[in-house]
C-alpha positions, 0 to 999 in steps of 0.5 A, a space after each residue: 171304824 164301822 163293822 157291817 153286819 158281816 163283820 158281826 159274822 166273821 167275828 162270830 166265826 173266830 174259833 171254830 171251823 166247823 161251819 156247823 156249829 158257826 151257823 147254830 151260834 149265828 142263829 142263836 146269836 139273833 134269836 138271843 137278841 130277840 128277849 123273846 122267851 121261846 127264841 131264847 129257849 130255841 137258841 139254847 137248845 141250838 146252843 148245845 148242839 153246836 157245843 156237841 160239834 165243837 166244845 172248844 168254840 168260845 162264841 158258843 159260851 159267849 151266846 150261852 152266858 148271854 141266854 142265861 142272863 136273859 132268863 135271869 133278867 126276864 124271870 123266865 126261868 124257875 131260878 134267876 139265882 142259878 141262871 146268872 149263875 150258869 151265866 157266869 159260868 159259861 162266861 168264865 169258860 169262855 174266857 178260858 178259851 180266849 180272853 182276847 174278845 171284848 165281848 166276853 169282857 162286856 158280858 162278864 161286867 153286865 153279870 158283875 152289874 147285875 150282882 151289884 159288884 161295880 168296881 168288877 163291872 167298871 173294870 171288866 168294861 173298861 178291859 172291853 173298851 180298850 180290847 174291842 170297841 165294837 157296837 156290841 161291847 159298846 152297848 154292854 158297857 153303856 148298860 153298865 156304866 148307866 146303871 152304875 149312875 155313870 150317866 155321862 160316861 153312858 151317853 159317850 159309849 152309846 154316841 159311840 156305838 150309834 156312830 160305828 152302827 149308826 142303823 143300830 139293832 132294836 136291842 140298843 134301841 130297846 134298852 135305852 132309858 126315854 131320856 137317855 134316848 132323847 139326849 143321844 138323839 139330839 146330840 145327833 140332830 135326830 130330833 123329829 125323825 123318830 118318835 119314841 113313846 
C-alpha cells in the first residue's frame, strides 16, 4: 500500500470538522518537517491557534509533541528537559483523544528513545507498526531501532517506508546515517543514481 500526499492530508484531517484548525495543523506539520528553528516557532504558533479552534483535535497534540521534541533535540529551547517533558505531555494528550493512530505511538517511541527507555521505545514502536504501518510511522520506528542498536530491523523498516513512498520526504533522507542510506539504496539497486556526502 502506498499513501499519496493527499492521503496523508486525509489522515491528518481525521478528528476534526473545523477546516481552519485542519489547515493550521497541515501547515504546521510541513513546517515542523523542515527542521528549521524559525519554522518550528511558526508551527508552534499555528498549533496554538488550531487548539483554540478545536481543543479536541488529536493531530494538534501530535504535532505539538513533535515540535517540542525538535526544540529539545536541536537545542532551540532554554531547557531541553522541559521541552521533552512537554513533548511527552502533548503526545499523552493525543493518546487520550485517540489511541488508534500509529503515529501517536511512534512519537511516544521516539520520546522513550530520547530518554533511553529502550524497552518502552521498542514496545511503542511495535504497537505503532501494528496499528498503521504508514511511511511516517515506519520511519519513526526505524529511527528508534537504529538508535537502539537493532540495525537489521531498522533497515527492514526503512525499506518498508521507501516501498510505500518511493519518493520520500527530505526528512527521511536527512535522518539516515550515510552507511544506512548506502545499504538501503544498494538494496534497491539505486547505486549510482544518487550521491550522498
